[in-house]
Backbone of each chain as nested JSON, in Angstrom:
{
  "chains": [
    {"id": "A", "residues": [
      {"number": 1, "name": "UNK", "atoms": {"N": [32.737, 42.327, 29.198], "CA": [33.801, 41.444, 28.913], "C": [33.267, 40.333, 28.033]}},
      {"number": 2, "name": "UNK", "atoms": {"N": [34.072, 39.984, 26.976], "CA": [33.7, 38.909, 26.063], "C": [33.925, 37.531, 26.558]}},
      {"number": 3, "name": "UNK", "atoms": {"N": [32.864, 36.727, 26.468], "CA": [32.903, 35.35, 26.982], "C": [33.778, 34.576, 25.975]}},
      {"number": 4, "name": "UNK", "atoms": {"N": [34.326, 33.514, 26.546], "CA": [35.159, 32.568, 25.628], "C": [34.765, 31.197, 25.883]}},
      {"number": 5, "name": "UNK", "atoms": {"N": [34.97, 30.442, 24.838], "CA": [34.4, 29.034, 24.819], "C": [35.483, 28.136, 24.078]}},
      {"number": 6, "name": "UNK", "atoms": {"N": [35.672, 26.949, 24.563], "CA": [36.536, 25.958, 23.936], "C": [35.981, 25.33, 22.655]}},
      {"number": 7, "name": "UNK", "atoms": {"N": [36.773, 25.131, 21.568], "CA": [36.405, 24.525, 20.585], "C": [37.49, 23.427, 20.015]}},
      {"number": 8, "name": "UNK", "atoms": {"N": [37.181, 22.693, 19.205], "CA": [38.154, 21.622, 18.815], "C": [38.377, 21.761, 17.228]}},
      {"number": 9, "name": "UNK", "atoms": {"N": [39.589, 21.642, 16.805], "CA": [39.833, 21.758, 15.319], "C": [40.824, 20.614, 14.935]}},
      {"number": 10, "name": "UNK", "atoms": {"N": [40.812, 20.418, 13.61], "CA": [41.728, 19.385, 13.043], "C": [42.013, 19.831, 11.636]}},
      {"number": 11, "name": "UNK", "atoms": {"N": [43.353, 19.684, 11.355], "CA": [43.866, 20.048, 10.006], "C": [44.343, 18.746, 9.364]}},
      {"number": 12, "name": "UNK", "atoms": {"N": [43.87, 18.308, 8.361], "CA": [44.352, 17.072, 7.552], "C": [44.953, 17.418, 6.227]}},
      {"number": 13, "name": "UNK", "atoms": {"N": [46.181, 17.088, 6.098], "CA": [46.814, 17.296, 4.774], "C": [47.234, 16.001, 4.149]}},
      {"number": 14, "name": "UNK", "atoms": {"N": [46.777, 15.776, 3.006], "CA": [47.196, 14.524, 2.235], "C": [46.692, 13.3, 3.076]}},
      {"number": 15, "name": "UNK", "atoms": {"N": [45.576, 13.38, 3.749], "CA": [45.105, 12.238, 4.55], "C": [45.743, 12.085, 5.903]}},
      {"number": 16, "name": "UNK", "atoms": {"N": [46.649, 12.909, 6.233], "CA": [47.388, 12.798, 7.585], "C": [46.902, 13.965, 8.49]}},
      {"number": 17, "name": "UNK", "atoms": {"N": [46.661, 13.651, 9.716], "CA": [46.3, 14.741, 10.702], "C": [47.688, 15.53, 10.905]}},
      {"number": 18, "name": "UNK", "atoms": {"N": [47.622, 16.847, 10.5], "CA": [48.886, 17.645, 10.776], "C": [48.895, 18.397, 11.951]}},
      {"number": 19, "name": "UNK", "atoms": {"N": [47.499, 18.796, 12.36], "CA": [47.341, 19.526, 13.602], "C": [46.016, 19.271, 14.132]}},
      {"number": 20, "name": "UNK", "atoms": {"N": [45.945, 19.058, 15.461], "CA": [44.708, 18.706, 16.127], "C": [44.79, 19.307, 17.476]}},
      {"number": 21, "name": "UNK", "atoms": {"N": [43.777, 19.871, 17.985], "CA": [43.862, 20.416, 19.295], "C": [42.547, 21.296, 19.667]}},
      {"number": 22, "name": "UNK", "atoms": {"N": [42.835, 22.013, 20.8], "CA": [41.677, 22.874, 21.117], "C": [42.032, 24.407, 20.904]}},
      {"number": 23, "name": "UNK", "atoms": {"N": [40.972, 25.067, 20.605], "CA": [41.073, 26.541, 20.393], "C": [40.214, 27.272, 21.268]}},
      {"number": 24, "name": "UNK", "atoms": {"N": [40.269, 28.579, 21.227], "CA": [39.365, 29.374, 22.054], "C": [38.687, 30.412, 21.042]}},
      {"number": 25, "name": "UNK", "atoms": {"N": [37.257, 30.144, 21.128], "CA": [36.417, 31.045, 20.329], "C": [35.753, 32.095, 21.174]}},
      {"number": 26, "name": "UNK", "atoms": {"N": [35.338, 33.079, 20.563], "CA": [34.557, 34.238, 21.397], "C": [33.168, 34.129, 21.215]}},
      {"number": 27, "name": "UNK", "atoms": {"N": [32.451, 34.247, 22.307], "CA": [30.946, 34.279, 22.253], "C": [30.48, 35.644, 22.358]}},
      {"number": 28, "name": "UNK", "atoms": {"N": [29.699, 36.104, 21.328], "CA": [29.364, 37.51, 21.355], "C": [27.778, 37.556, 20.973]}},
      {"number": 29, "name": "UNK", "atoms": {"N": [27.236, 38.661, 21.021], "CA": [25.88, 38.729, 20.551], "C": [25.904, 39.173, 19.061]}},
      {"number": 30, "name": "UNK", "atoms": {"N": [24.735, 38.895, 18.378], "CA": [24.822, 39.011, 16.898], "C": [25.255, 40.513, 16.493]}},
      {"number": 31, "name": "UNK", "atoms": {"N": [24.733, 41.448, 17.164], "CA": [24.922, 42.817, 16.771], "C": [26.404, 43.12, 16.788]}},
      {"number": 32, "name": "UNK", "atoms": {"N": [27.183, 42.518, 17.64], "CA": [28.69, 42.745, 17.698], "C": [29.514, 41.933, 16.822]}},
      {"number": 33, "name": "UNK", "atoms": {"N": [28.889, 40.823, 16.193], "CA": [29.621, 39.904, 15.359], "C": [30.334, 40.655, 14.102]}},
      {"number": 34, "name": "UNK", "atoms": {"N": [29.354, 41.414, 13.509], "CA": [29.761, 42.059, 12.188], "C": [31.012, 42.97, 12.419]}},
      {"number": 35, "name": "UNK", "atoms": {"N": [30.854, 43.781, 13.551], "CA": [31.983, 44.665, 13.964], "C": [33.187, 43.886, 14.122]}},
      {"number": 36, "name": "UNK", "atoms": {"N": [33.113, 42.723, 14.897], "CA": [34.383, 42.009, 15.198], "C": [34.941, 41.507, 13.927]}},
      {"number": 37, "name": "UNK", "atoms": {"N": [34.198, 40.927, 12.996], "CA": [34.639, 40.378, 11.664], "C": [35.312, 41.468, 10.948]}},
      {"number": 38, "name": "UNK", "atoms": {"N": [34.715, 42.605, 10.934], "CA": [35.272, 43.697, 10.081], "C": [36.584, 44.141, 10.658]}},
      {"number": 39, "name": "UNK", "atoms": {"N": [36.705, 44.241, 12.012], "CA": [37.919, 44.618, 12.741], "C": [39.045, 43.68, 12.508]}},
      {"number": 40, "name": "UNK", "atoms": {"N": [38.8, 42.406, 12.668], "CA": [39.775, 41.445, 12.499], "C": [40.194, 41.426, 10.947]}},
      {"number": 41, "name": "UNK", "atoms": {"N": [39.363, 41.542, 10.059], "CA": [39.706, 41.584, 8.685], "C": [40.646, 42.692, 8.259]}},
      {"number": 42, "name": "UNK", "atoms": {"N": [40.307, 43.905, 8.971], "CA": [41.233, 45.135, 8.696], "C": [42.54, 44.882, 9.299]}},
      {"number": 43, "name": "UNK", "atoms": {"N": [42.629, 44.211, 10.489], "CA": [43.923, 43.939, 11.082], "C": [44.789, 43.041, 10.234]}},
      {"number": 44, "name": "UNK", "atoms": {"N": [44.324, 42.154, 9.439], "CA": [45.027, 41.062, 8.675], "C": [45.799, 41.969, 7.567]}}
    ]},
    {"id": "B", "residues": [
      {"number": 1, "name": "UNK", "atoms": {"N": [32.643, -11.726, -0.221], "CA": [31.343, -11.002, -0.543], "C": [31.051, -11.252, -2.076]}},
      {"number": 2, "name": "UNK", "atoms": {"N": [29.764, -11.553, -2.326], "CA": [29.342, -11.853, -3.71], "C": [29.171, -10.42, -4.335]}},
      {"number": 3, "name": "UNK", "atoms": {"N": [29.791, -10.28, -5.563], "CA": [29.739, -8.935, -6.22], "C": [29.059, -9.066, -7.549]}},
      {"number": 4, "name": "UNK", "atoms": {"N": [28.067, -8.276, -7.793], "CA": [27.473, -8.146, -9.006], "C": [28.177, -7.121, -9.895]}},
      {"number": 5, "name": "UNK", "atoms": {"N": [27.916, -7.052, -11.249], "CA": [28.717, -6.183, -12.083], "C": [28.44, -4.717, -11.62]}},
      {"number": 6, "name": "UNK", "atoms": {"N": [27.351, -4.482, -11.073], "CA": [27.005, -3.088, -10.547], "C": [27.694, -2.684, -9.379]}},
      {"number": 7, "name": "UNK", "atoms": {"N": [28.256, -3.626, -8.572], "CA": [28.925, -3.375, -7.317], "C": [30.314, -3.87, -7.346]}},
      {"number": 8, "name": "UNK", "atoms": {"N": [31.112, -3.143, -8.101], "CA": [32.529, -3.521, -8.217], "C": [33.377, -2.807, -7.08]}},
      {"number": 9, "name": "UNK", "atoms": {"N": [34.24, -3.523, -6.411], "CA": [34.906, -2.998, -5.348], "C": [36.016, -2.099, -5.823]}},
      {"number": 10, "name": "UNK", "atoms": {"N": [36.077, -0.92, -5.415], "CA": [37.134, 0.058, -5.883], "C": [38.076, 0.438, -4.75]}},
      {"number": 11, "name": "UNK", "atoms": {"N": [39.382, 0.178, -4.943], "CA": [40.333, 0.529, -3.781], "C": [40.808, 1.915, -4.14]}},
      {"number": 12, "name": "UNK", "atoms": {"N": [40.736, 2.872, -3.21], "CA": [41.057, 4.227, -3.453], "C": [42.405, 4.391, -3.831]}},
      {"number": 13, "name": "UNK", "atoms": {"N": [43.484, 3.706, -3.449], "CA": [44.783, 3.915, -3.795], "C": [45.03, 3.619, -5.275]}},
      {"number": 14, "name": "UNK", "atoms": {"N": [44.082, 2.9, -5.965], "CA": [44.188, 2.593, -7.354], "C": [43.741, 3.664, -8.291]}},
      {"number": 15, "name": "UNK", "atoms": {"N": [42.978, 4.721, -7.673], "CA": [42.499, 5.838, -8.424], "C": [43.529, 6.784, -8.786]}},
      {"number": 16, "name": "UNK", "atoms": {"N": [43.55, 7.265, -9.949], "CA": [44.66, 8.313, -10.302], "C": [44.354, 9.594, -9.599]}},
      {"number": 17, "name": "UNK", "atoms": {"N": [45.421, 10.299, -9.244], "CA": [45.284, 11.562, -8.562], "C": [45.017, 12.753, -9.528]}},
      {"number": 18, "name": "UNK", "atoms": {"N": [44.148, 13.648, -9.073], "CA": [44.071, 14.826, -10.009], "C": [44.803, 15.948, -9.569]}},
      {"number": 19, "name": "UNK", "atoms": {"N": [45.582, 15.728, -8.465], "CA": [46.456, 16.891, -7.989], "C": [47.737, 16.976, -8.667]}},
      {"number": 20, "name": "UNK", "atoms": {"N": [48.214, 18.146, -8.795], "CA": [49.549, 18.388, -9.403], "C": [50.653, 18.135, -8.442]}},
      {"number": 21, "name": "UNK", "atoms": {"N": [51.918, 18.021, -8.812], "CA": [52.954, 17.715, -7.842], "C": [53.057, 18.672, -6.718]}},
      {"number": 22, "name": "UNK", "atoms": {"N": [52.858, 19.99, -6.896], "CA": [53.039, 20.969, -5.776], "C": [51.759, 21.192, -4.957]}},
      {"number": 23, "name": "UNK", "atoms": {"N": [50.742, 20.354, -5.169], "CA": [49.482, 20.529, -4.466], "C": [49.231, 19.475, -3.323]}},
      {"number": 24, "name": "UNK", "atoms": {"N": [48.493, 19.889, -2.359], "CA": [48.231, 18.935, -1.252], "C": [46.711, 19.084, -0.968]}},
      {"number": 25, "name": "UNK", "atoms": {"N": [46.166, 17.881, -0.696], "CA": [44.708, 17.837, -0.282], "C": [44.611, 18.485, 1.104]}},
      {"number": 26, "name": "UNK", "atoms": {"N": [43.74, 19.395, 1.347], "CA": [43.636, 20.104, 2.638], "C": [42.169, 19.898, 3.17]}},
      {"number": 27, "name": "UNK", "atoms": {"N": [42.119, 19.571, 4.417], "CA": [40.834, 19.571, 5.157], "C": [40.975, 20.245, 6.444]}},
      {"number": 28, "name": "UNK", "atoms": {"N": [39.847, 20.939, 6.776], "CA": [39.685, 21.48, 8.039], "C": [38.432, 21.298, 8.748]}},
      {"number": 29, "name": "UNK", "atoms": {"N": [38.447, 20.828, 9.985], "CA": [37.262, 20.505, 10.808], "C": [37.19, 21.337, 11.964]}},
      {"number": 30, "name": "UNK", "atoms": {"N": [36.155, 22.031, 12.353], "CA": [35.99, 22.825, 13.555], "C": [34.68, 22.439, 14.231]}},
      {"number": 31, "name": "UNK", "atoms": {"N": [34.844, 22.172, 15.499], "CA": [33.599, 21.753, 16.225], "C": [33.438, 22.486, 17.568]}},
      {"number": 32, "name": "UNK", "atoms": {"N": [32.333, 22.999, 17.864], "CA": [32.096, 23.551, 19.136], "C": [30.955, 22.753, 19.895]}},
      {"number": 33, "name": "UNK", "atoms": {"N": [31.284, 22.222, 21.09], "CA": [30.376, 21.316, 21.768], "C": [29.166, 21.956, 22.247]}},
      {"number": 34, "name": "UNK", "atoms": {"N": [29.359, 23.075, 22.902], "CA": [28.184, 23.909, 23.64], "C": [28.128, 25.324, 23.072]}},
      {"number": 35, "name": "UNK", "atoms": {"N": [27.326, 25.623, 22.115], "CA": [27.247, 26.942, 21.719], "C": [25.97, 27.538, 22.406]}},
      {"number": 36, "name": "UNK", "atoms": {"N": [26.236, 28.554, 23.173], "CA": [25.125, 29.117, 23.982], "C": [23.93, 29.576, 23.125]}},
      {"number": 37, "name": "UNK", "atoms": {"N": [22.747, 29.448, 23.687], "CA": [21.585, 29.941, 22.818], "C": [21.552, 31.39, 22.474]}},
      {"number": 38, "name": "UNK", "atoms": {"N": [21.094, 31.659, 21.253], "CA": [21.001, 32.978, 20.728], "C": [22.269, 33.784, 20.726]}},
      {"number": 39, "name": "UNK", "atoms": {"N": [23.402, 33.078, 20.604], "CA": [24.643, 33.825, 20.705], "C": [25.528, 33.378, 19.449]}},
      {"number": 40, "name": "UNK", "atoms": {"N": [26.461, 34.132, 19.13], "CA": [27.26, 33.933, 17.97], "C": [28.756, 33.524, 18.586]}},
      {"number": 41, "name": "UNK", "atoms": {"N": [29.283, 32.601, 17.905], "CA": [30.581, 32.078, 18.163], "C": [31.478, 32.463, 17.036]}},
      {"number": 42, "name": "UNK", "atoms": {"N": [32.493, 33.255, 17.176], "CA": [33.441, 33.579, 16.234], "C": [34.911, 33.069, 16.518]}},
      {"number": 43, "name": "UNK", "atoms": {"N": [35.65, 32.766, 15.446], "CA": [36.861, 32.003, 15.644], "C": [37.785, 32.286, 14.472]}},
      {"number": 44, "name": "UNK", "atoms": {"N": [39.08, 32.554, 14.769], "CA": [40.061, 32.846, 13.764], "C": [40.642, 31.444, 13.493]}},
      {"number": 45, "name": "UNK", "atoms": {"N": [40.216, 30.781, 12.297], "CA": [40.449, 29.509, 11.995], "C": [41.783, 29.137, 11.596]}},
      {"number": 46, "name": "UNK", "atoms": {"N": [42.197, 29.793, 10.465], "CA": [43.432, 29.364, 9.706], "C": [44.017, 30.448, 8.847]}},
      {"number": 47, "name": "UNK", "atoms": {"N": [45.2, 30.697, 9.056], "CA": [45.902, 31.571, 8.145], "C": [46.725, 30.865, 7.072]}},
      {"number": 48, "name": "UNK", "atoms": {"N": [46.565, 31.272, 5.862], "CA": [47.241, 30.507, 4.647], "C": [48.767, 30.788, 4.915]}},
      {"number": 49, "name": "UNK", "atoms": {"N": [49.532, 29.721, 4.943], "CA": [50.934, 29.895, 5.175], "C": [51.744, 30.57, 3.989]}},
      {"number": 50, "name": "UNK", "atoms": {"N": [52.829, 31.141, 4.383], "CA": [53.73, 31.843, 3.464], "C": [54.177, 30.886, 2.389]}},
      {"number": 51, "name": "UNK", "atoms": {"N": [54.068, 31.324, 1.131], "CA": [54.456, 30.508, -0.033], "C": [53.39, 29.61, -0.612]}},
      {"number": 52, "name": "UNK", "atoms": {"N": [52.129, 29.675, 0.027], "CA": [51.083, 28.771, -0.451], "C": [49.791, 29.664, -0.733]}},
      {"number": 53, "name": "UNK", "atoms": {"N": [48.903, 29.116, -1.499], "CA": [47.544, 29.578, -1.704], "C": [46.637, 28.386, -1.457]}},
      {"number": 54, "name": "UNK", "atoms": {"N": [45.48, 28.727, -1.049], "CA": [44.441, 27.771, -0.806], "C": [43.343, 27.817, -1.786]}},
      {"number": 55, "name": "UNK", "atoms": {"N": [43.035, 26.756, -2.437], "CA": [41.89, 26.664, -3.338], "C": [40.837, 25.944, -2.673]}},
      {"number": 56, "name": "UNK", "atoms": {"N": [39.819, 26.689, -2.163], "CA": [38.692, 25.995, -1.399], "C": [37.759, 25.406, -2.416]}},
      {"number": 57, "name": "UNK", "atoms": {"N": [37.453, 24.122, -2.293], "CA": [36.617, 23.41, -3.181], "C": [35.171, 23.214, -2.608]}},
      {"number": 58, "name": "UNK", "atoms": {"N": [35.092, 23.048, -1.335], "CA": [33.688, 22.948, -0.766], "C": [33.734, 22.904, 0.776]}},
      {"number": 59, "name": "UNK", "atoms": {"N": [32.584, 22.788, 1.29], "CA": [32.436, 22.765, 2.83], "C": [31.073, 22.292, 3.264]}},
      {"number": 60, "name": "UNK", "atoms": {"N": [30.992, 22.162, 4.579], "CA": [29.766, 21.647, 5.105], "C": [29.606, 22.304, 6.541]}},
      {"number": 61, "name": "UNK", "atoms": {"N": [28.403, 22.328, 7.04], "CA": [28.181, 22.664, 8.384], "C": [27.067, 21.889, 8.955]}},
      {"number": 62, "name": "UNK", "atoms": {"N": [27.136, 21.812, 10.331], "CA": [26.153, 21.023, 11.04], "C": [25.838, 21.597, 12.266]}},
      {"number": 63, "name": "UNK", "atoms": {"N": [24.534, 21.19, 12.771], "CA": [24.167, 21.668, 14.146], "C": [23.173, 20.645, 14.725]}},
      {"number": 64, "name": "UNK", "atoms": {"N": [23.219, 20.537, 16.057], "CA": [22.211, 19.657, 16.724], "C": [20.994, 20.381, 17.262]}},
      {"number": 65, "name": "UNK", "atoms": {"N": [21.006, 21.748, 17.008], "CA": [19.857, 22.558, 17.35], "C": [18.745, 22.362, 16.359]}},
      {"number": 66, "name": "UNK", "atoms": {"N": [17.57, 22.48, 16.798], "CA": [16.421, 22.216, 15.87], "C": [16.066, 23.423, 15.059]}},
      {"number": 67, "name": "UNK", "atoms": {"N": [16.432, 24.578, 15.436], "CA": [16.149, 25.777, 14.725], "C": [16.993, 25.864, 13.418]}},
      {"number": 68, "name": "UNK", "atoms": {"N": [16.728, 26.864, 12.597], "CA": [17.507, 27.283, 11.525], "C": [18.72, 27.894, 12.081]}},
      {"number": 69, "name": "UNK", "atoms": {"N": [19.898, 27.586, 11.616], "CA": [21.087, 28.288, 12.181], "C": [21.751, 29.097, 11.01]}},
      {"number": 70, "name": "UNK", "atoms": {"N": [22.738, 29.807, 11.477], "CA": [23.371, 30.628, 10.401], "C": [24.925, 30.464, 10.665]}},
      {"number": 71, "name": "UNK", "atoms": {"N": [25.722, 30.303, 9.513], "CA": [27.135, 30.334, 9.571], "C": [27.595, 31.374, 8.512]}},
      {"number": 72, "name": "UNK", "atoms": {"N": [28.857, 31.806, 8.758], "CA": [29.46, 32.763, 7.854], "C": [30.954, 32.45, 7.899]}},
      {"number": 73, "name": "UNK", "atoms": {"N": [31.575, 32.272, 6.755], "CA": [33.05, 32.078, 6.786], "C": [33.497, 33.263, 5.875]}},
      {"number": 74, "name": "UNK", "atoms": {"N": [34.301, 34.1, 6.376], "CA": [34.741, 35.278, 5.559], "C": [35.53, 34.801, 4.434]}},
      {"number": 75, "name": "UNK", "atoms": {"N": [35.638, 35.554, 3.415], "CA": [36.42, 35.303, 2.203], "C": [35.983, 34.077, 1.416]}},
      {"number": 76, "name": "UNK", "atoms": {"N": [34.849, 33.438, 1.977], "CA": [34.394, 32.3, 1.217], "C": [33.008, 32.679, 0.601]}},
      {"number": 77, "name": "UNK", "atoms": {"N": [32.768, 32.812, -0.707], "CA": [31.54, 33.355, -1.263], "C": [30.339, 32.472, -0.926]}},
      {"number": 78, "name": "UNK", "atoms": {"N": [30.573, 31.137, -0.851], "CA": [29.522, 30.29, -0.622], "C": [28.774, 30.342, 0.81]}},
      {"number": 79, "name": "UNK", "atoms": {"N": [29.511, 30.724, 1.619], "CA": [28.915, 30.994, 3.106], "C": [28.834, 32.424, 3.478]}},
      {"number": 80, "name": "UNK", "atoms": {"N": [29.03, 33.338, 2.485], "CA": [29.036, 34.767, 2.997], "C": [28.035, 35.585, 2.112]}},
      {"number": 81, "name": "UNK", "atoms": {"N": [27.246, 36.508, 2.815], "CA": [27.442, 36.897, 4.121], "C": [26.525, 36.064, 5.059]}},
      {"number": 82, "name": "UNK", "atoms": {"N": [25.332, 35.619, 4.57], "CA": [24.377, 34.805, 5.465], "C": [24.219, 33.497, 4.799]}},
      {"number": 83, "name": "UNK", "atoms": {"N": [24.422, 32.395, 5.641], "CA": [24.14, 31.155, 5.061], "C": [23.341, 30.273, 6.123]}},
      {"number": 84, "name": "UNK", "atoms": {"N": [22.079, 30.138, 5.839], "CA": [21.117, 29.508, 6.831], "C": [20.893, 28.099, 6.515]}},
      {"number": 85, "name": "UNK", "atoms": {"N": [20.838, 27.359, 7.497], "CA": [20.662, 25.839, 7.328], "C": [19.932, 25.303, 8.527]}},
      {"number": 86, "name": "UNK", "atoms": {"N": [19.4, 24.004, 8.465], "CA": [18.817, 23.343, 9.666], "C": [19.715, 22.486, 10.252]}},
      {"number": 87, "name": "UNK", "atoms": {"N": [19.885, 21.267, 9.854], "CA": [20.665, 20.273, 10.64], "C": [22.149, 20.204, 10.013]}},
      {"number": 88, "name": "UNK", "atoms": {"N": [22.066, 20.089, 8.657], "CA": [23.384, 19.844, 8.041], "C": [23.198, 20.365, 6.603]}},
      {"number": 89, "name": "UNK", "atoms": {"N": [24.292, 20.854, 6.029], "CA": [24.27, 21.35, 4.754], "C": [25.781, 21.369, 4.152]}},
      {"number": 90, "name": "UNK", "atoms": {"N": [25.8, 21.132, 2.813], "CA": [27.128, 21.128, 2.14], "C": [27.079, 21.972, 0.984]}},
      {"number": 91, "name": "UNK", "atoms": {"N": [28.106, 22.624, 0.64], "CA": [28.26, 23.544, -0.451], "C": [29.477, 23.135, -1.313]}},
      {"number": 92, "name": "UNK", "atoms": {"N": [29.363, 23.378, -2.531], "CA": [30.52, 23.282, -3.402], "C": [30.938, 24.506, -4.081]}},
      {"number": 93, "name": "UNK", "atoms": {"N": [32.175, 24.937, -4.091], "CA": [32.631, 26.222, -4.549], "C": [33.019, 26.011, -6.063]}},
      {"number": 94, "name": "UNK", "atoms": {"N": [32.328, 26.534, -6.928], "CA": [32.572, 26.381, -8.407], "C": [32.497, 27.648, -9.111]}},
      {"number": 95, "name": "UNK", "atoms": {"N": [33.617, 28.43, -9.502], "CA": [34.937, 27.895, -9.352], "C": [35.476, 27.837, -7.917]}},
      {"number": 96, "name": "UNK", "atoms": {"N": [36.66, 27.409, -7.784], "CA": [37.201, 27.301, -6.496], "C": [37.425, 28.657, -5.878]}},
      {"number": 97, "name": "UNK", "atoms": {"N": [37.332, 28.815, -4.484], "CA": [37.55, 30.059, -3.963], "C": [39.001, 30.174, -3.533]}},
      {"number": 98, "name": "UNK", "atoms": {"N": [39.766, 31.152, -4.044], "CA": [41.112, 31.213, -3.924], "C": [41.563, 32.219, -2.69]}},
      {"number": 99, "name": "UNK", "atoms": {"N": [42.258, 31.62, -1.853], "CA": [42.677, 32.524, -0.666], "C": [44.221, 32.585, -0.808]}},
      {"number": 100, "name": "UNK", "atoms": {"N": [44.824, 33.738, -0.668], "CA": [46.209, 33.977, -0.837], "C": [46.956, 33.925, 0.489]}},
      {"number": 101, "name": "UNK", "atoms": {"N": [48.205, 33.762, 0.357], "CA": [49.175, 33.71, 1.541], "C": [48.823, 34.831, 2.505]}},
      {"number": 102, "name": "UNK", "atoms": {"N": [48.7, 34.554, 3.775], "CA": [48.544, 35.532, 4.786], "C": [47.052, 35.846, 5.064]}},
      {"number": 103, "name": "UNK", "atoms": {"N": [46.19, 35.444, 4.191], "CA": [44.707, 35.646, 4.461], "C": [44.273, 34.582, 5.567]}},
      {"number": 104, "name": "UNK", "atoms": {"N": [43.323, 35.101, 6.378], "CA": [42.78, 34.376, 7.417], "C": [41.381, 33.89, 7.254]}},
      {"number": 105, "name": "UNK", "atoms": {"N": [40.998, 32.701, 7.511], "CA": [39.649, 32.18, 7.476], "C": [39.045, 32.607, 8.855]}},
      {"number": 106, "name": "UNK", "atoms": {"N": [37.891, 33.221, 8.795], "CA": [37.096, 33.509, 10.155], "C": [35.901, 32.812, 10.134]}},
      {"number": 107, "name": "UNK", "atoms": {"N": [35.508, 32.196, 11.105], "CA": [34.269, 31.326, 11.342], "C": [33.28, 32.203, 12.118]}},
      {"number": 108, "name": "UNK", "atoms": {"N": [32.025, 32.073, 11.781], "CA": [30.938, 32.724, 12.519], "C": [29.784, 31.69, 12.614]}},
      {"number": 109, "name": "UNK", "atoms": {"N": [29.304, 31.349, 13.764], "CA": [28.333, 30.47, 13.938], "C": [27.254, 31.038, 14.897]}},
      {"number": 110, "name": "UNK", "atoms": {"N": [25.994, 31.249, 14.382], "CA": [24.931, 31.878, 15.199], "C": [23.988, 30.734, 15.539]}},
      {"number": 111, "name": "UNK", "atoms": {"N": [23.797, 30.479, 16.915], "CA": [22.891, 29.519, 17.339], "C": [21.588, 30.236, 17.531]}},
      {"number": 112, "name": "UNK", "atoms": {"N": [20.667, 30.002, 16.634], "CA": [19.384, 30.633, 16.634], "C": [18.399, 29.903, 17.616]}},
      {"number": 113, "name": "UNK", "atoms": {"N": [18.828, 28.812, 18.155], "CA": [17.928, 28.013, 19.09], "C": [17.903, 28.599, 20.474]}},
      {"number": 114, "name": "UNK", "atoms": {"N": [16.961, 28.257, 21.376], "CA": [16.759, 28.763, 22.628], "C": [17.505, 27.779, 23.61]}},
      {"number": 115, "name": "UNK", "atoms": {"N": [18.125, 26.794, 23.119], "CA": [18.964, 25.822, 23.869], "C": [20.372, 25.724, 23.321]}},
      {"number": 116, "name": "UNK", "atoms": {"N": [21.312, 25.195, 24.196], "CA": [22.586, 25.023, 23.692], "C": [22.583, 24.031, 22.676]}},
      {"number": 117, "name": "UNK", "atoms": {"N": [23.619, 24.177, 21.634], "CA": [23.646, 23.22, 20.597], "C": [25.149, 22.882, 20.271]}},
      {"number": 118, "name": "UNK", "atoms": {"N": [25.322, 21.685, 19.572], "CA": [26.697, 21.434, 19.071], "C": [26.723, 21.822, 17.675]}},
      {"number": 119, "name": "UNK", "atoms": {"N": [27.732, 22.472, 17.201], "CA": [27.823, 22.82, 15.79], "C": [29.282, 22.821, 15.318]}},
      {"number": 120, "name": "UNK", "atoms": {"N": [29.308, 22.749, 13.917], "CA": [30.629, 22.764, 13.437], "C": [30.653, 23.191, 11.915]}},
      {"number": 121, "name": "UNK", "atoms": {"N": [31.804, 23.391, 11.438], "CA": [32.088, 23.751, 10.079], "C": [33.297, 22.809, 9.515]}},
      {"number": 122, "name": "UNK", "atoms": {"N": [33.136, 22.402, 8.242], "CA": [34.233, 21.571, 7.752], "C": [34.418, 22.114, 6.308]}},
      {"number": 123, "name": "UNK", "atoms": {"N": [35.744, 22.32, 5.957], "CA": [36.231, 22.82, 4.666], "C": [37.078, 21.83, 3.944]}},
      {"number": 124, "name": "UNK", "atoms": {"N": [37.116, 21.783, 2.622], "CA": [37.99, 20.972, 1.904], "C": [38.513, 21.718, 0.639]}},
      {"number": 125, "name": "UNK", "atoms": {"N": [39.805, 21.635, 0.463], "CA": [40.403, 22.384, -0.607], "C": [41.826, 21.875, -1.006]}},
      {"number": 126, "name": "UNK", "atoms": {"N": [42.494, 22.577, -1.777], "CA": [43.907, 22.167, -2.206], "C": [44.784, 23.28, -1.775]}},
      {"number": 127, "name": "UNK", "atoms": {"N": [45.788, 22.826, -1.097], "CA": [46.841, 23.883, -0.66], "C": [47.951, 23.686, -1.678]}},
      {"number": 128, "name": "UNK", "atoms": {"N": [48.286, 24.811, -2.334], "CA": [49.12, 24.798, -3.567], "C": [50.368, 25.727, -3.209]}},
      {"number": 129, "name": "UNK", "atoms": {"N": [51.621, 25.17, -3.431], "CA": [52.905, 25.912, -3.307], "C": [52.932, 26.79, -4.501]}},
      {"number": 130, "name": "UNK", "atoms": {"N": [53.247, 28.092, -4.226], "CA": [53.316, 29.133, -5.358], "C": [54.782, 29.562, -5.381]}}
    ]}
  ]
}
């Protein structure tokens, strides 16, 4: 099972905070990372 | 404050804008407080909204870990595929990296340290209506 971790993000447009909050990132081992990136890129 | 000719106070609002009318200054900041040791954190950061394109101008990354760390931002040539740094690093994209509507920015952060660390990625660009 993939571990998840909280992260924080902020989007600023023209000097104003448009979006700010917490997100969920995945924690994986290095060998799985390339596969994950390729899979997500293909889904897009 | 006493000012010498070399230290002239400049108020940012008086500076002319280099943006065109349909362009917006765009910044993205992403921080993870505790990245586990020897692990990769991946994150779907931002999808370019419909009717816009993003011209990425530059970015930076930082880490509190003592080791050399690695970041990877897909679709961004400056960070891809392997970008190694120690504590903090900044890059400029020249020419700008163009991301089209619907494309998603993906972040990859490898903590090469044997301890937890705090790390993050910041990007700056121009969001342009098309």
